[in-house]
C-alpha positions in Angstrom: -25.0 21.0 -159.4 -22.9 20.5 -156.3 -25.4 18.1 -154.9 -25.5 15.9 -158.0 -21.7 15.8 -158.3 -21.5 14.8 -154.6 -24.1 12.1 -155.0 -22.7 10.6 -158.2 -19.1 10.7 -156.8 -20.2 9.1 -153.6 -22.1 6.4 -155.5 -19.1 5.3 -157.6 -16.4 5.8 -154.9 -18.3 3.8 -152.3 -19.1 1.1 -154.9 -15.4 1.0 -155.9 -14.4 0.5 -152.3 -16.8 -2.3 -151.9 -15.8 -4.0 -155.1 -12.1 -3.5 -154.6 -11.5 -4.0 -150.8 -14.3 -6.0 -149.4 -15.1 -8.1 -152.5 -12.1 -8.8 -154.6 -9.4 -8.4 -151.9 -11.1 -9.7 -148.7 -13.5 -12.3 -150.1 -11.5 -13.6 -153.0 -7.9 -12.6 -152.5 -7.7 -11.6 -156.2 -4.6 -9.5 -155.4 -2.2 -8.8 -152.6 -0.9 -5.5 -151.1 1.3 -4.5 -148.2 0.0 -3.4 -144.8 0.4 0.3 -145.6 -1.8 0.1 -148.7 -4.3 -2.2 -147.0 -4.7 0.3 -144.2 -4.9 3.1 -146.7 -7.8 1.5 -148.6 -9.5 0.6 -145.3 -9.5 4.3 -144.4 -10.6 5.2 -148.0 -13.5 2.8 -147.7 -14.4 4.2 -144.3 -14.8 7.8 -145.6 -16.5 7.0 -148.9 -18.9 4.3 -147.5 -19.6 6.5 -144.5 -22.8 5.5 -142.7 -22.9 2.1 -144.5 -19.3 1.2 -143.9 -18.8 -2.6 -144.1 -16.3 -4.8 -142.2 -14.0 -6.4 -144.9 -13.7 -9.5 -142.7 -17.4 -10.0 -142.1 -18.2 -9.2 -145.7 -15.5 -11.7 -146.9 -17.1 -14.5 -144.8 -20.6 -13.6 -145.9 -19.6 -13.6 -149.6 -17.7 -16.8 -149.4 -20.8 -18.4 -148.0 -22.8 -17.1 -150.9 -20.4 -18.7 -153.4 -20.3 -22.0 -151.5 -24.0 -22.3 -151.0 -25.4 -20.2 -153.9 -29.2 -20.6 -154.3 -29.5 -23.2 -151.5 -31.1 -22.7 -148.1 -27.7 -21.8 -146.6 -27.1 -19.0 -149.1 -27.3 -15.7 -147.1 -29.1 -13.9 -149.9 -30.7 -16.1 -152.6 -33.8 -14.6 -154.2 -35.2 -18.1 -154.5 -36.2 -18.1 -150.8 -37.7 -14.6 -150.4 -40.8 -13.0 -151.7 -39.2 -9.6 -152.2 -35.9 -7.8 -152.2 -36.4 -6.3 -148.8 -37.0 -9.6 -147.1 -33.8 -11.0 -148.7 -31.7 -8.0 -147.6 -33.1 -8.1 -144.1 -31.9 -11.7 -143.8 -28.5 -10.6 -145.2 -28.3 -7.9 -142.6 -29.0 -10.4 -139.8 -26.5 -13.0 -141.0 -23.8 -10.3 -141.5 -24.5 -9.0 -138.0 -24.2 -12.5 -136.5 -20.9 -12.9 -138.3 -19.5 -9.6 -137.2 -20.6 -10.1 -133.6 -19.3 -13.7 -133.5 -22.8 -15.1 -132.8 -22.5 -17.5 -135.7 -20.3 -20.6 -135.9 -18.4 -20.2 -139.2 -16.7 -22.9 -141.1 -12.9 -22.6 -141.0 -12.6 -22.6 -144.8 -14.5 -19.2 -144.8 -12.1 -17.5 -142.4 -8.7 -18.1 -144.0 -6.5 -15.2 -145.0 -9.0 -12.5 -144.2 -7.9 -8.9 -143.6 -9.0 -7.5 -140.2 -8.9 -4.1 -138.6 -11.1 -4.7 -135.7 -10.9 -1.2 -134.1 -11.9 0.6 -137.3 -14.6 -1.9 -138.0 -16.2 -1.5 -134.6 -16.1 2.3 -134.9 -17.4 2.2 -138.5 -20.3 0.1 -137.5 -21.2 2.1 -134.4 -24.4 4.1 -134.2 -22.4 7.1 -133.3 -20.4 6.9 -136.5 -23.5 6.2 -138.6 -25.4 9.1 -137.1 -22.4 11.4 -137.6 -22.3 10.6 -141.4 -26.1 11.0 -141.7 -25.8 14.5 -140.2 -23.0 15.3 -142.6 -25.0 14.3 -145.6 -28.0 16.4 -144.5 -25.8 19.4 -143.7 -24.2 19.2 -147.1 -27.6 19.3 -148.8 -28.7 22.2 -146.6 -25.5 24.2 -147.2 -25.8 23.9 -151.0 -29.5 24.7 -150.9 -30.7 21.5 -152.4 -34.1 21.4 -154.2 -36.8 19.5 -152.3 -36.6 16.4 -154.5 -32.8 16.1 -154.0 -33.4 15.2 -150.3 -34.7 11.9 -151.6 -31.1 11.0 -152.6 -30.0 11.1 -148.9 -31.4 7.6 -148.0 -29.6 6.2 -151.0 -26.3 7.6 -149.7 -27.0 6.5 -146.2 -27.7 2.9 -147.3 -25.3 2.9 -150.3 -23.5 -0.4 -149.4 -26.6 -2.6 -148.9 -28.2 -1.0 -152.0 -25.2 -1.9 -154.1 -25.4 -5.4 -152.7 -29.1 -5.7 -153.3 -28.9 -4.7 -157.0 -26.5 -7.6 -157.6 -27.8 -10.2 -155.2 -31.4 -9.8 -156.3 -31.5 -8.5 -159.9 -28.4 -10.3 -161.1 -29.9 -13.6 -160.0 -33.3 -12.9 -161.6 -32.7 -10.9 -164.8 -30.1 -10.7 -167.6 -28.2 -13.3 -169.5 -26.6 -16.5 -168.3 -23.4 -16.8 -170.4 -21.9 -19.7 -168.6 -23.4 -22.9 -167.2 -23.2 -22.8 -163.4 -25.2 -24.5 -160.6 -27.0 -21.3 -159.6 -29.1 -18.5 -161.0 -26.4 -15.9 -161.5 -26.7 -13.7 -164.6 -24.9 -10.9 -166.3 -27.3 -8.1 -165.6 -26.2 -5.6 -168.3 -24.0 -6.2 -171.4 -22.0 -3.0 -170.6 -21.7 -2.2 -166.9 -21.9 1.6 -166.6 -23.6 1.5 -163.2 -21.9 -1.2 -160.9 -18.2 -1.0 -161.7 -18.0 -4.4 -163.2 -20.0 -6.1 -160.5 -23.0 -6.9 -162.7 -21.1 -9.4 -164.8 -22.3 -11.7 -162.0 -22.6 -14.9 -164.0 -19.0 -14.5 -165.2 -17.9 -14.0 -161.6 -19.7 -17.1 -160.4 -18.1 -19.1 -163.1 -14.6 -17.8 -162.4 -14.7 -16.4 -158.8 -10.9 -16.0 -158.4 -10.5 -13.9 -161.6 -9.6 -10.3 -160.9 -11.3 -9.2 -164.1 -15.1 -9.8 -164.2 -15.4 -8.9 -167.9 -14.7 -11.6 -170.5 -16.0 -10.4 -173.9 -14.4 -7.4 -175.6 -17.3 -5.1 -174.7 -17.5 -6.3 -171.0 -15.4 -3.5 -169.6 -14.8 -3.9 -165.9 -14.0 -0.4 -164.5 -12.8 -1.7 -161.1 -10.3 -4.0 -162.9 -9.1 -1.1 -165.0 -8.2 0.7 -161.8 -6.6 -2.4 -160.4 -4.5 -2.8 -163.6 -3.1 0.7 -163.1 -2.5 0.0 -159.4 -0.7 -3.2 -160.3 1.6 -1.4 -162.8 2.4 1.2 -160.1 3.3 -1.5 -157.6 0.5 -0.6 -155.2 -1.1 -4.1 -155.5 -0.1 -7.4 -157.2 -2.8 -9.1 -159.1 -2.9 -12.9 -158.8 -3.8 -15.4 -161.5 -3.3 -13.0 -164.4 -4.9 -14.3 -167.5 -6.2 -17.4 -165.7 -9.8 -18.5 -165.1 -10.2 -20.5 -162.0 -13.5 -22.3 -161.7 -13.7 -23.8 -158.2 -13.4 -21.9 -154.9 -14.4 -22.7 -151.3 
């Protein structure tokens, strides 16, 4: 029981960190927060993403490129140009690494108003840190005497961030319903998003990328936005463009 609770909690907490910090805050600037809370959520993301920690700055640039070049040869991860999910995600990894290590020339429009904590990002992406978290996951499973099949969950935890990304960037561009007319293949993967914290309303998001709430219809509940709404009421963050749907970006 402890193993399953740990796995499920890690899935949703790491997914929330990616959706909240790296996606909606860094890439889209859907809300603002002061430096204290920014650093707090950086540290939160570091611990819950663990071995798959992502730089908010590099992620922000990569994702802005995806919106600007969706389903064109310049898109870092369009399923149109790859024979399988793994080939697409390997290219995503290479582009992300080139951005993070400053090996790629990036257009100025993709670098504006990005958060940056270079020291934490470098440590979080180091092999030492990744190995440390992998050993922690294995030790946890051993300590709680996991059944043999449960060890198959460890690779999912180790690679949680790219797995979250691959579900949306592959499946939500190939399957589901296209509610809005856009110039790309984005789709809403599930009518009720119980798995991806609102991220699988992907067609909604491509239509209105600056909207903090990815859900539009009454049944499209966006769990990440629900948390953001509470944070806004508590004064932790300030959501921008409340009630507005902005179509163009980048």
